[in-house]
N, C-alpha and C positions, 0 to 999 in steps of 0.2 A: 287254658281253653277260654274262649270268649264267653261273656255272660249275656244271656238273652233275657230280657224282661217280658213279663206277661203282656199280651195285647188285648186287654179286656175292654168291654163296653164300647166297641167300635160300631160305627154305622154299617149296616149290612144291607146291600141291595141284591135283588135277584140277579143271578148270573145270566148272561146272554150268550155264553160261549159253548153251550152244549149242543148236540146235534139237532138239526131241523128234521121235520118229517121226511121220510124216505121219498126220493124223487121217483117220478113215474116210469122212467125209461133208462136203461143202461146205455142204449145206443146214442141217446142225446143227453149227456149229462148237463146239469145246470151250469151256467157260467160261474167260474171261480170268483170268489170275493177277493178284494184286494186288501192285504193286511197293512199296507202302508207304502209310502212313496219309494222307500228303499228296499222293499221286499223283492227278491228275485222273481222272475216270471215262473209260472207253473211249467212243469215238464209236460210236453205234448209229444205225440208219436205219429208216424205215418201209417203204421199197420193196425192201430187201434185208436178208437176215440176216447179211451180212458185217459185221464189226466191225474196228476198228483203234484204236491208241492216240490219245489226244487230245494231239497235239503242239503245244507252244507255240512261238511265233516272236518274234524281236526283230530289228529292222533299223534302221540309221542312215544308209543310203546305197544307191546303186545296186548291184545284184548283177550277176553274169554272167547271161545269158539261160538259160532252161531250167527244168526241173522237178527235184525232189529225189527221189533213189532211195535207199531204205533197206531194212533187214531187221529191223524191230523184233522183239524177243524177249519172250515172255511175255504179250502182249496181242493178241488177235485175229489178224489175218493176219501172217505172217512176212515177206511181201514187200509193199512199199508204195511207190507213186509218189505224191508230194504236190506241191501248189503252194506259192508263197511265203508263203501264209497258214497252212500246215500242214494244209490240207484235202486229203483223199485224192482222187486221180485214178484210181488202179488199186489194188485190193487183191487179192493172189493168192487165187483163189477156192476152191482145193481144201484148204487147210489144211496143205499140204506144208511140210516144213522147208526154209527158203530162206536162203542167204547170198550175199553179193556181187552183189546185184541191180544191174545197170548196163546202159548202152547201149554196144555195141561195133559193129564193122563186120565183116560176113561177106559174101563174094562181092560186094563193092562197095556193100552196102546196110546201113542201120542195123538192128540187131537188139537184142532184149532178151535178156540172158543172166543166168544165175544157176546156182549149185550147188544141187541138191536131193537130199535123202536123209535118213539117220538120224544124229543126233548121237550120238557115242560118248563124251561127256565133253569131252576136249580136242581131238578131231578128229571126222571123220565118214566115213561110207561111203555113196556115192551116185554121181551122175553130173552132168555139165554139161548144161544145157538152153539151147537157142537158139530163140527165138520171133521171128516176123516182126511187122510193124506191125499185124497183125490179132490178135495173141496166139495164133497157131497155131504149134505146135511143129514146127520144120523140121529139127531135129537133136537127138539125145541122144548126148552124147559120153561114152564109158566109158574108164576106164583100160585100159592094155594088159597082156598077160601074165596075165590072170585077176585082177588087182588091183581094188580098189574106189577110186574117185576120192574124195579127201579134200576137205573143205569149204574149205580155205584158199586154193586157187588154181584159177581157171578163166579163163585169158586167151586170147582169140582173136588170133592173129598175122596180119600182112598176107599170110602165105604160105598161109592157109587151114588152119593147124594150131592145136591147142590145147595150152597148157601146163597140166599137172596135177600134183598131188602125191598120195601114197598112204602109208598107215601100216600095212603088214603086220606081223604079230607073228612074231618068229623066236626061236629059242633062241641064246644068245650068252653069252660070258664077261663077267659083270658085275663082276668083282672090281676093275677100275680105278675103278668108281663105288661101291664098298662093298658090292656084292651078291655073289650066289653064282656059282660057276664055270659052271654050266649053267642060267642064268636065262632070263627072257623079257623081250624088249624090242620096241619099235616101231622097225623099220628103215626110215627115211623114204626114199621114192623120189621122184625128179623125172622126169617124162615129157613128151615131146612126141608128140602123136598127130595123124595126119591126120584132119580132121573128116569129109571125104566118104567115105573108105574105112575108117576105123577102124584103119589100119595104125599100128603102134608104130614111131616114128622114132628115139626116144632114150629110154633108161632108165638112170638113174643111181641107185645106192643108197649111202646115207651110210656104212654100215659098212665099205665097201671103201676109204674115203678119210679118214674122220674118226674119231679115237680118242675113247673115252669120257672120257679125261682132259681133253678140251676143254670138257666140259659143266660148267655151274655148278649142276647139280642132282645129288643123290645118291640112292641107293636108300633111304636111311634118312630122307629128307625126308618121305615120305608112305607110311604103311603100306598104303594101297590101291593103290599103284603102285610097290611095292618089287621087282618082277620075280620074285617067288617062284613065281608061277603065270602061265599065259597070261591069266587074268582080271585079274591085277594087273601087266600089262606095264609095264615101266619106259620112260620117254620121255626119252632123253638128248639128243635133237636138236631136235625140234619144228619141222620145216620149215613155213614159213608164207607164203613169197612166192617167186615165180620170175619173172624179167624177161629177155626175149630181148635179146641183143646180137648184133652182126654176127660176133663171135668167140666165141660160146658163150652162157652163161647167167649171170645174177646170181641167187644163191640166198641166202635168209635163214634162219638157224637161231636161233630165239628162245632156246633153252636153252644155246647156246654164246655168245650175244651177238656173233655173227660173221656177216659177209657174205662169201660165197665166190664168186669168179669161176671158173667151170668151163668148160673149152673143149669142143669138139665130140667129143673122145675121152674126156671124163669127168675129165681131169686138172685138179686144182686149180691155177690159175695164181697166185692170191694170196688172202690172207685179210685182211679189215679188221675190227678190233675183236676182243674176246675175248682168250684166253690166248696165242694164237700169231699175233698181228697182224703183217702185213708192212708196215703203215703206221704212221707217227708221227702220233698224234692229239693236238691240244691238249686241255686239260681240258674246254673248252666243246663239243668235238666228240665226246666219249665218249658212247656210247649203250649201252642195256641192255634186254633183253626185247623187242626191236623187232619191228615188223610192217611190211608193205606196202613193202618195199625196192624201189625202181624205178630203173632206168638211164634217165637223161634225156640230152638233147642237150648237147653242149659240155662233156663231162666232169663233169656234175652227177649226183649220186645223191641221191634223196629217200627218206624213211622216216617212219613214225610211231614215235617214240622213246617207248615206254611208260615206261621208265626206273624203274619200281618194280614190286614184286610182293609181295603178302602182308605189308604193313606196313613195307617198307624205305623209305628216304628217296628223294626224287626227285619231280619234277613232269613230267608227260607233255607232249610237244610235237611239232609237226611240225618235222622237221629236214631242211634242204637243205644239202648239202655240195658245195663245189668240190673236185674230186679230181684230183690229178696222179699218174697211174699210173706214169709213168716215175720220178719222184722218190719215189714211195711216201709222199705227204703228202696231207692233207686238212684243210680249214678250213671253218668255218661260213659259209655264204653268207646264210642266213636261218633264224631259228627262230620258230615260230608257237605261242605259248602264250596262254592266255586264262582269266582268272578262276580259276586254280587247278584247272582240269580235270585229272583224273588217271584215265586208263583203264589198269587193270592188265592188261587183255587186249584183243585186237583193235585196231581203229583204222586210219586211212589218211590219206594226203595226195594230193589230186587237183590237177593243174595245169589251170586253166580257160583257155579260149581268149582271154579278154580280159586275161589276166595275173594274175587273182585265183587264190586257192588255197582249196580246200575241205578242211577237216580234220574227219574223223570221230573222235570220242573213244572209240569202242569200248564197253567195259563201262560207262563213264560216258556215259549215254544222251543224247548231244548231238552237234551238228555246228556248226562255225563257218566262215563264209566270210571270208577276209582279202583285203585289197587287195595289190597287188604289193609294197608296203612293209611289210606285216604289220599293217595296221590292220583290226580286225574291223568288218564292215558288216552281217553277218547271222548269226543263230544260231537253231537249232532245239533245243529241249530236250524231255525226257520222250518220247524215241523208244523206247517200250517200256521194257524193263529193259536195253537195250543194243542196238547194231547193229554187226555185224561190220565193215562199211565203209559210208560214205555218200558219194554222188556228186551232182553237178548236171550235167544233160545236156539237150540239145534232144531232144524226142521227139514225133512226130506219129503217132497211131494211131487206127484205126477198127476196133472189134471185130466179129467175125462173129456174136456173140450179139446178141439184140434188147434194146432198152431195157426196164427194169422199171417198172411202174406199179401203184399201189395207191390205193384210195379208202377214206377213213374217213368214215363218215356223220356229218353235222353236226346241225342243228336240225330236220331234216325236209325243208326246202326246199333245203338246200345240202349239199355234201360237200367234204371236203378231199382233193385229188388230189396224189399224190407221185410224182415221176419221177426215175430215175437210170439211168446206163449205164456200167457198170464198165469203165474203161480208155479211154473216148472222150475225145479231147483237143480236138476241133474244134467242140464244141457251143457255140453262142452263145445259143440260146433254145429253148424248148419250146412246142409247139402241143398243147394238150389237146383231145381229141375226145370228145364224148358223144352218146348217142342212145338211143332206145327199141328199136332194132334193130341188131345188130352190123354189118349190111351198109349201114347208112345213117347213119353217124356224121357229125356236123358240128362245126365249130370252136366250142369253148366259151371258150377263152382262149389267148393267146400271151403268155408271160412270159420275161423274161431269165433265163438260167441263174444260179443262186446257189449256188456250191460244188458238192459232190458230188451232193447231193439238192436238188431244187427242188419247192416245193409252191405250190398256189394253190386258193382256194375257187371252186367252180363250182356251177351249179345241179344238184341231184340228178337222176340219170338211171340207168337200169338197166345201161348199158354204158359203158365208158371205154377209151380208148386214148390213146397219146401219140406225137408225132413229134419227133425231134431235128433241129433246124435249125442250119445253119452261119451264118456272119456275112453271107452273101448271101441267106439265107432258103431255101436249098436243103435238101430233106429228106435227111438222112443215113440215117435208118432209122425204121421205124414199129414200135411194140410190138405184141404180141398184144392182142386185145380181152379185157378182163376183165369179169366180172359184179361189180357193185358191191353 
């Protein structure tokens, strides 16, 4: 196995790749940013004004079942569900800032969840959103005690609670980090909130337990985050993942390169990594700037080991560790690297039900699916300018909205009809209906669904509608009648 050295003491600047404030209108989305001269153009459609990145895919074998869930940044919709060809299935329609789009279970049912709000540079202020299989919001989860939920974590637990993080600004003695005596910093909170009632069940703040001397960042690293004013708050901890354990929580701090086991009283039971590690780590198990730390079964801990920041050495990887908490030792079970991918921010590792792994490369806008032995079998690239995390999950959904249909006039005797239905997963074919009167439309064509948007040439007529059909020919929904 390759040996990875620690990436300590690097200069850390505020990230600018997190979501911007929500746009005002879904009907007129903001123009897409350009990721670079070689970036493919965004996908656009005739039947809807929604846009999304043109994601490229590669595959060399069978993948786990399911669709891909991502949060592309800088291109069209910030929330995207797509198929194995990179074609959109659902594009978040409001233009809201979205991170951590995924399928979770709430009250025994599959739900679509994500954080939504305003990006503040390296963190966010918003809330967790839970939608049912018709894309209706059934819960909005806010942080407790008047705090704003941060974009880094929104995990629904089997208990019907949510794990959240928050970044309130406080005044604090920053001299251990090279700052002023009465400076300003983000005091990271870890919370557990009851989803149904909103009751705050657990609230832990870093400054009570973690000294600034554990951080690998200094106030002098970045003049825009030196702690001299509230607007320039220093970020010594940067909490970015919380995982539930039977005996408390597993918490990741990016800026201390440390995983903390916190019990239900808030006491730190042990540290792994960083300057005060209670564990002995071999060279190949050392991690830095990590994201998405998760407690797994049988003493396994997984993470996305970013391992570099702002020009330091290191190659990012999915890292899976065998951990012996009694002996305070850990060893590499598997590391997942691919083609020099380096995500200096964000990223995740997902355990798939067939034994595969999905690795999202964060600010390196790609995701790779690996087999159980670490062989890559699928990869998606050009996921906007980055995606906080990327997942693969089964998802069956029927929106409450109606299908969209548009006609473009052809040579006088024909017209090209276009149909789509944002978020519908069960469409097998489309039935196009035309007529001289809206109340007496007749079938003009039935065609197999082709990607997000399907089109067909039909005889010109004053009125047009479309029906979405499932694999048995059952009508799932009928569009409004449009004048052509």
